[in-house]
Backbone as ProteinMPNN parsed JSONL, in Angstrom:
{"seq_chain_A": "XXXXXXXXXXXXXXXXXXXXXXXXXXXXXXXXXXXXXXXXXXXXXXXXXXXXXXXXXXXXXXXXXXXXXXXXXXXXXXXXXXXXXXXXXXXXXXXXXXXXXXXXXXXXXXXXXXXXXXXXXXXXXXXXXXXXX", "coords_chain_A": {"N_chain_A": [[0.858, -1.168, 0.0], [0.619, 2.174, -0.885], [1.747, 5.475, 0.292], [-0.432, 7.267, 0.196], [-2.623, 5.491, 0.101], [-2.247, 4.23, 2.551], [-2.674, 6.368, 4.334], [-5.349, 6.946, 3.699], [-6.537, 4.53, 4.444], [-6.0, 4.592, 7.19], [-7.488, 6.866, 7.917], [-10.153, 6.091, 7.255], [-10.344, 3.877, 8.946], [-10.118, 5.107, 11.456], [-12.444, 6.711, 11.519], [-14.341, 4.668, 11.34], [-13.797, 3.259, 13.734], [-14.522, 5.197, 15.607], [-17.283, 5.391, 15.068], [-18.041, 2.749, 15.668], [-17.434, 2.734, 18.386], [-19.284, 4.624, 19.348], [-21.625, 3.22, 18.765], [-21.215, 1.03, 20.457], [-21.326, 2.22, 22.987], [-24.005, 2.977, 22.976], [-25.231, 0.432, 22.617], [-24.444, -1.08, 24.888], [-25.557, 0.367, 26.898], [-26.674, 0.827, 30.177], [-29.459, 0.853, 30.494], [-30.36, -0.748, 28.468], [-29.588, -3.279, 29.069], [-30.765, -6.233, 30.514], [-31.655, -6.362, 33.915], [-33.065, -7.469, 35.981], [-33.269, -9.906, 38.253], [-35.21, -11.503, 39.422], [-36.898, -13.701, 38.723], [-36.897, -16.821, 36.813], [-37.566, -16.307, 34.184], [-36.542, -13.806, 33.618], [-33.847, -14.342, 33.669], [-33.624, -15.681, 31.297], [-33.987, -13.501, 29.59], [-31.538, -12.184, 29.958], [-29.731, -14.101, 28.993], [-30.602, -14.154, 26.35], [-29.99, -11.517, 25.587], [-27.185, -11.638, 25.783], [-26.654, -13.557, 23.783], [-27.643, -12.266, 21.45], [-25.977, -10.059, 21.516], [-23.526, -11.293, 21.022], [-23.993, -12.23, 18.392], [-24.292, -9.805, 17.044], [-21.903, -8.384, 17.662], [-19.695, -10.032, 17.079], [-19.088, -10.147, 14.177], [-18.383, -7.455, 13.884], [-16.145, -7.113, 15.546], [-14.432, -8.928, 14.289], [-14.092, -7.612, 11.853], [-12.708, -5.348, 12.726], [-10.336, -6.549, 13.612], [-9.457, -7.45, 11.116], [-8.964, -4.983, 9.847], [-6.804, -4.112, 11.371], [-4.901, -6.048, 10.735], [-4.663, -5.627, 7.974], [-3.529, -3.117, 7.965], [-0.919, -3.619, 8.568], [0.239, -5.037, 6.538], [2.872, -5.541, 4.396], [4.125, -4.201, 1.358], [5.317, -6.117, -1.287], [7.887, -6.353, -3.641], [8.128, -7.658, -6.967], [10.192, -10.443, -7.517], [12.963, -11.946, -9.17], [12.951, -15.375, -10.113], [14.995, -17.911, -8.611], [17.733, -19.411, -10.284], [17.5, -22.648, -11.724], [15.452, -23.578, -10.167], [12.06, -24.745, -9.96], [8.454, -24.875, -10.072], [5.524, -26.754, -9.101], [2.61, -27.127, -10.914], [-0.582, -27.94, -10.194], [-3.574, -29.578, -10.902], [-6.868, -30.787, -10.363], [-9.119, -33.358, -11.474], [-12.39, -34.213, -11.455], [-14.514, -36.473, -12.513], [-17.277, -36.777, -11.987], [-18.112, -34.255, -11.308], [-17.108, -32.413, -13.122], [-16.718, -31.487, -16.556], [-15.079, -32.969, -19.423], [-14.51, -31.077, -21.293], [-13.984, -28.788, -19.829], [-11.545, -29.468, -18.77], [-10.075, -29.495, -21.14], [-9.786, -26.776, -21.542], [-8.502, -25.839, -19.246], [-6.091, -27.331, -18.732], [-4.253, -26.925, -21.004], [-3.742, -24.194, -20.589], [-2.382, -24.231, -18.158], [-0.059, -25.6, -18.942], [1.069, -23.775, -20.722], [2.044, -21.781, -19.089], [4.198, -19.087, -18.228], [6.669, -19.798, -16.844], [9.156, -21.725, -15.311], [8.189, -24.977, -14.81], [6.512, -27.957, -13.565], [3.73, -29.758, -14.722], [0.928, -31.189, -13.276], [-1.699, -33.501, -13.376], [-4.336, -34.564, -11.551], [-6.329, -37.17, -11.674], [-9.315, -38.208, -10.586], [-11.09, -40.063, -11.465], [-9.859, -41.947, -13.039], [-10.064, -41.872, -15.803], [-10.122, -42.964, -19.177], [-10.159, -41.179, -21.365], [-9.067, -38.895, -20.289], [-6.489, -39.716, -19.835], [-5.335, -39.499, -22.311], [-4.42, -36.922, -22.534]], "CA_chain_A": [[0.0, 0.0, 0.0], [1.435, 3.393, -0.937], [1.501, 6.409, 1.404], [-1.799, 7.78, 0.098], [-3.512, 4.404, 0.503], [-2.071, 4.035, 3.995], [-3.373, 7.474, 5.013], [-6.78, 6.753, 3.492], [-6.914, 3.391, 5.289], [-5.967, 5.062, 8.577], [-8.619, 7.778, 8.108], [-11.385, 5.308, 7.288], [-10.329, 3.053, 10.169], [-10.388, 5.985, 12.6], [-13.877, 7.042, 11.48], [-15.081, 3.449, 11.662], [-13.642, 2.977, 15.169], [-15.349, 6.17, 16.335], [-18.675, 4.971, 14.916], [-18.221, 1.498, 16.431], [-17.434, 3.118, 19.807], [-20.589, 5.24, 19.628], [-22.599, 2.126, 18.776], [-20.976, 0.227, 21.662], [-21.865, 2.965, 24.142], [-25.454, 2.864, 22.921], [-25.642, -0.964, 22.776], [-24.236, -1.545, 26.252], [-26.167, 1.308, 27.832], [-27.3, 0.034, 31.25], [-30.913, 0.735, 30.346], [-30.635, -1.786, 27.476], [-29.192, -4.584, 29.603], [-31.707, -6.713, 31.527], [-31.014, -6.405, 35.232], [-34.004, -7.967, 36.97], [-32.963, -11.318, 38.462], [-36.198, -12.029, 40.356], [-37.386, -15.032, 38.365], [-36.154, -17.493, 35.746], [-37.87, -15.715, 32.885], [-35.619, -12.689, 33.425], [-32.542, -14.923, 33.343], [-33.717, -15.921, 29.861], [-33.731, -12.203, 28.944], [-30.102, -11.913, 30.01], [-29.106, -15.016, 28.041], [-30.96, -13.684, 25.019], [-29.194, -10.311, 25.338], [-25.812, -12.076, 25.532], [-26.625, -14.207, 22.485], [-27.796, -11.245, 20.41], [-24.746, -9.268, 21.543], [-22.51, -12.076, 20.316], [-24.323, -12.232, 16.97], [-24.045, -8.455, 16.515], [-20.544, -7.883, 17.869], [-18.658, -10.899, 16.515], [-18.596, -9.659, 12.883], [-17.767, -6.13, 14.042], [-14.8, -7.325, 16.101], [-13.627, -9.561, 13.248], [-13.738, -6.566, 10.887], [-11.667, -4.521, 13.342], [-9.096, -7.327, 13.53], [-9.031, -7.426, 9.715], [-8.377, -3.661, 9.592], [-5.476, -4.03, 11.988], [-3.994, -6.885, 9.95], [-4.427, -4.952, 6.701], [-2.652, -1.951, 8.138], [0.455, -4.073, 8.767], [0.715, -5.8, 5.391], [3.938, -4.856, 3.673], [4.103, -4.416, -0.08], [6.507, -6.815, -1.751], [8.147, -6.192, -5.068], [8.35, -8.923, -7.66], [11.601, -10.813, -7.582], [13.284, -12.963, -10.172], [13.132, -16.702, -9.509], [16.362, -18.41, -8.593], [18.027, -20.333, -11.387], [17.491, -24.073, -11.407], [14.265, -23.949, -9.392], [10.789, -24.723, -10.653], [7.313, -25.154, -9.209], [4.575, -27.739, -9.623], [1.24, -26.68, -11.117], [-1.404, -29.126, -9.998], [-5.017, -29.424, -11.008], [-7.589, -32.047, -10.167], [-10.249, -33.601, -12.369], [-13.395, -35.076, -10.833], [-15.462, -36.705, -13.612], [-18.671, -36.629, -11.57], [-18.422, -32.841, -11.1], [-16.553, -31.566, -14.176], [-16.723, -32.072, -17.894], [-13.767, -33.067, -20.055], [-14.311, -29.812, -21.998], [-13.345, -27.88, -18.876], [-10.146, -29.891, -18.712], [-9.469, -29.055, -22.398], [-9.461, -25.348, -21.395], [-7.64, -25.599, -18.082], [-4.775, -27.967, -18.806], [-3.325, -26.208, -21.888], [-3.351, -22.919, -19.962], [-1.344, -24.542, -17.175], [1.168, -25.984, -19.637], [1.632, -22.585, -21.36], [2.475, -20.783, -18.098], [5.519, -18.537, -18.526], [7.488, -20.013, -15.657], [9.649, -23.103, -15.344], [7.299, -25.733, -13.924], [5.973, -29.267, -13.916], [2.265, -29.74, -14.664], [0.387, -32.462, -12.798], [-3.148, -33.655, -13.433], [-4.797, -35.612, -10.638], [-7.601, -37.667, -12.194], [-9.96, -39.032, -9.566], [-11.939, -41.087, -12.071], [-9.05, -42.838, -13.849], [-10.795, -41.811, -17.081], [-9.236, -43.202, -20.323], [-10.1, -39.971, -22.184], [-8.17, -37.96, -19.624], [-5.129, -40.233, -19.991], [-4.844, -39.078, -23.621], [-3.712, -35.655, -22.321]], "C_chain_A": [[0.908, 1.236, 0.0], [1.049, 4.335, 0.205], [0.07, 6.936, 1.392], [-2.804, 6.726, 0.554], [-3.444, 4.144, 1.998], [-2.807, 5.121, 4.78], [-4.882, 7.319, 4.893], [-7.299, 5.609, 4.369], [-6.976, 3.819, 6.76], [-7.164, 5.97, 8.857], [-9.935, 7.017, 8.189], [-11.461, 4.44, 8.54], [-10.652, 3.89, 11.391], [-11.866, 6.348, 12.658], [-14.706, 5.829, 11.871], [-14.979, 3.108, 13.143], [-14.45, 3.943, 16.018], [-16.813, 5.762, 16.26], [-18.971, 3.69, 15.688], [-18.262, 1.812, 17.926], [-18.76, 3.753, 20.208], [-21.668, 4.166, 19.697], [-22.45, 1.277, 20.035], [-21.53, 0.917, 22.899], [-23.38, 2.861, 24.147], [-25.891, 1.427, 23.22], [-25.552, -1.416, 24.226], [-24.684, -0.514, 27.288], [-26.883, 0.494, 28.916], [-28.816, -0.092, 31.131], [-31.295, -0.331, 29.317], [-30.342, -3.186, 28.001], [-30.209, -5.025, 30.647], [-31.007, -6.836, 32.885], [-31.962, -6.869, 36.337], [-33.812, -9.472, 37.108], [-33.988, -12.002, 39.366], [-36.717, -13.42, 39.996], [-36.614, -15.565, 37.149], [-36.403, -16.883, 34.379], [-36.921, -14.553, 32.588], [-34.196, -13.174, 33.156], [-32.501, -15.241, 31.852], [-33.465, -14.624, 29.084], [-32.24, -11.89, 28.899], [-29.362, -12.814, 29.023], [-29.389, -14.596, 26.598], [-30.158, -12.43, 24.651], [-27.745, -10.689, 25.035], [-25.684, -12.734, 24.159], [-26.715, -13.193, 21.348], [-26.553, -10.352, 20.356], [-23.632, -9.994, 20.815], [-22.751, -12.029, 18.808], [-24.012, -10.874, 16.337], [-22.57, -8.102, 16.565], [-19.451, -8.765, 17.287], [-18.182, -10.412, 15.144], [-17.92, -8.294, 12.974], [-16.336, -6.273, 14.548], [-13.898, -7.991, 15.069], [-13.21, -8.543, 12.189], [-12.634, -5.673, 11.446], [-10.332, -5.257, 13.313], [-8.562, -7.34, 12.09], [-8.386, -6.093, 9.362], [-6.971, -3.587, 10.173], [-4.467, -4.896, 11.241], [-3.66, -6.186, 8.633], [-3.476, -3.771, 6.837], [-1.196, -2.356, 8.3], [1.006, -4.901, 7.604], [1.736, -4.956, 4.637], [3.835, -5.186, 2.187], [5.422, -5.054, -0.511], [6.675, -6.578, -3.243], [8.401, -7.561, -5.673], [9.844, -9.206, -7.724], [11.784, -11.89, -8.644], [13.454, -14.312, -9.483], [14.6, -17.124, -9.572], [16.551, -19.418, -9.72], [18.021, -21.775, -10.888], [16.285, -24.513, -10.596], [13.038, -23.921, -10.287], [9.688, -25.089, -9.665], [6.454, -26.233, -9.857], [3.207, -27.077, -9.725], [0.376, -27.927, -11.086], [-2.858, -28.756, -10.178], [-5.657, -30.793, -10.825], [-8.703, -32.141, -11.197], [-11.157, -34.619, -11.711], [-14.488, -35.305, -11.874], [-16.924, -36.501, -13.221], [-19.079, -35.163, -11.454], [-18.009, -31.945, -12.258], [-16.622, -32.28, -15.52], [-15.297, -32.11, -18.447], [-13.473, -31.769, -20.813], [-13.635, -28.779, -21.086], [-11.859, -28.203, -18.768], [-9.397, -29.465, -19.977], [-9.088, -27.576, -22.35], [-8.392, -25.116, -20.33], [-6.22, -26.123, -18.278], [-3.818, -27.282, -19.786], [-2.876, -24.858, -21.31], [-2.277, -23.148, -18.91], [-0.011, -24.849, -17.856], [1.847, -24.756, -20.239], [2.149, -21.544, -20.373], [3.929, -20.379, -18.355], [6.399, -18.594, -17.272], [7.941, -21.461, -15.709], [8.857, -23.924, -14.32], [7.084, -27.153, -14.446], [4.46, -29.159, -13.796], [1.783, -31.135, -14.294], [-1.133, -32.413, -12.904], [-3.526, -34.83, -12.536], [-6.204, -36.013, -11.058], [-8.215, -38.614, -11.178], [-10.798, -40.16, -10.161], [-11.183, -42.104, -12.896], [-9.676, -42.997, -15.245], [-9.831, -42.015, -18.257], [-9.087, -41.963, -21.217], [-9.147, -38.945, -21.596], [-6.717, -38.413, -19.789], [-4.517, -39.826, -21.325], [-4.039, -37.769, -23.476], [-2.301, -35.959, -21.921]], "O_chain_A": [[1.847, 1.326, 0.791], [0.144, 4.041, 0.985], [-0.568, 7.042, 2.44], [-3.73, 7.031, 1.306], [-4.461, 3.871, 2.636], [-3.481, 4.832, 5.769], [-5.612, 7.533, 5.861], [-8.372, 5.713, 4.964], [-7.902, 3.447, 7.481], [-7.788, 5.862, 9.912], [-10.744, 7.263, 9.084], [-12.533, 4.29, 9.127], [-11.382, 3.439, 12.274], [-12.475, 6.298, 13.727], [-15.66, 5.944, 12.641], [-15.972, 2.708, 13.751], [-15.005, 3.549, 17.044], [-17.513, 5.782, 17.272], [-20.034, 3.56, 16.295], [-19.049, 1.212, 18.657], [-19.298, 3.46, 21.275], [-22.525, 4.196, 20.58], [-23.448, 0.851, 20.616], [-22.134, 0.274, 23.758], [-23.984, 2.677, 25.204], [-26.823, 1.22, 23.997], [-26.469, -2.058, 24.74], [-24.225, -0.537, 28.43], [-27.624, -0.436, 28.596], [-29.392, -1.06, 31.627], [-32.443, -0.776, 29.296], [-30.805, -4.172, 27.429], [-30.494, -4.272, 31.578], [-29.895, -7.357, 32.974], [-31.672, -6.671, 37.517], [-34.146, -10.231, 36.198], [-33.659, -12.994, 40.016], [-36.952, -14.236, 40.888], [-35.801, -14.864, 36.547], [-35.536, -16.939, 33.507], [-36.54, -14.341, 31.437], [-33.425, -12.487, 32.486], [-31.46, -15.089, 31.213], [-32.809, -14.641, 28.042], [-31.744, -11.381, 27.894], [-28.475, -12.356, 28.302], [-28.515, -14.678, 25.735], [-29.698, -12.303, 23.516], [-27.138, -10.121, 24.127], [-24.709, -12.493, 23.447], [-25.944, -13.26, 20.391], [-26.128, -9.938, 19.277], [-22.873, -9.376, 20.068], [-21.817, -11.811, 18.035], [-23.519, -10.814, 15.21], [-22.036, -7.567, 15.593], [-18.356, -8.267, 17.024], [-16.974, -10.271, 14.949], [-16.987, -8.01, 12.223], [-15.423, -5.626, 14.035], [-12.718, -7.655, 14.979], [-12.09, -8.606, 11.681], [-11.722, -5.286, 10.715], [-9.302, -4.651, 13.02], [-7.354, -7.251, 11.875], [-7.377, -6.061, 8.657], [-6.057, -3.061, 9.538], [-3.3, -4.521, 11.124], [-2.499, -6.158, 8.224], [-2.71, -3.471, 5.922], [-0.313, -1.507, 8.179], [2.124, -5.41, 7.684], [1.479, -3.802, 4.292], [3.499, -6.308, 1.81], [6.5, -4.588, -0.145], [5.707, -6.603, -4.003], [8.829, -8.494, -4.993], [10.651, -8.306, -7.958], [10.86, -12.64, -8.96], [14.032, -14.391, -8.399], [15.338, -16.734, -10.477], [15.641, -20.174, -10.058], [18.476, -22.074, -9.784], [16.11, -25.709, -10.359], [12.982, -23.164, -11.256], [9.962, -25.555, -8.558], [6.644, -26.576, -11.023], [2.702, -26.53, -8.745], [0.583, -28.858, -11.865], [-3.318, -27.736, -9.665], [-5.045, -31.823, -11.105], [-9.17, -31.131, -11.722], [-10.749, -35.749, -11.441], [-15.312, -34.418, -12.097], [-17.728, -36.09, -14.057], [-20.27, -34.853, -11.496], [-18.507, -30.825, -12.372], [-16.59, -33.508, -15.599], [-14.424, -31.372, -17.991], [-12.309, -31.396, -20.962], [-12.806, -27.991, -21.542], [-11.023, -27.304, -18.685], [-8.219, -29.113, -19.907], [-8.162, -27.16, -23.045], [-7.492, -24.295, -20.505], [-5.254, -25.41, -18.009], [-2.658, -27.071, -19.433], [-1.74, -24.439, -21.531], [-1.356, -22.341, -18.782], [1.042, -24.407, -17.397], [3.076, -24.69, -20.268], [2.654, -20.506, -20.801], [4.776, -21.219, -18.659], [6.809, -17.568, -16.728], [7.173, -22.334, -16.113], [8.852, -23.616, -13.129], [7.419, -27.492, -15.581], [3.959, -28.532, -12.862], [2.171, -32.128, -14.908], [-1.764, -31.412, -12.565], [-3.078, -35.956, -12.753], [-7.161, -35.276, -10.822], [-7.689, -39.701, -10.938], [-11.173, -41.099, -9.459], [-11.79, -43.042, -13.413], [-9.793, -44.101, -15.776], [-8.821, -41.317, -18.34], [-8.011, -41.722, -21.764], [-8.492, -38.208, -22.333], [-5.815, -37.579, -19.872], [-3.293, -39.81, -21.457], [-3.085, -37.545, -24.221], [-1.514, -35.041, -21.689]]}, "name": "protein", "num_of_chains": 1, "seq": "XXXXXXXXXXXXXXXXXXXXXXXXXXXXXXXXXXXXXXXXXXXXXXXXXXXXXXXXXXXXXXXXXXXXXXXXXXXXXXXXXXXXXXXXXXXXXXXXXXXXXXXXXXXXXXXXXXXXXXXXXXXXXXXXXXXXX"}
């Protein structure tokens, strides 16, 4: 992320944290929390409030964690591969879920990749037509 993107991310995160804080103050306002423990029905109200709070706040907290992770991601520049090394390109073929026509499109694209590699096809159906490739 460049400097402008970093500043924009920081600004949006700050605004979002302020809004989340305002929502938290409203949500956990003592008048919204059940506090009558006289009978079992009111205990159900407390359990229901805790459950709904979890449902509401879990995605919000996960988003905040995502923002903090995103703010620490470093940008990496492309590097040249080391000489003598190659990678394995692997694809699977499941005859019950995929057609052979899909394999006719996918496999040649893998073979044409502009990088030193080995191409592997994992055929789960042991199909004779696939062995022709």
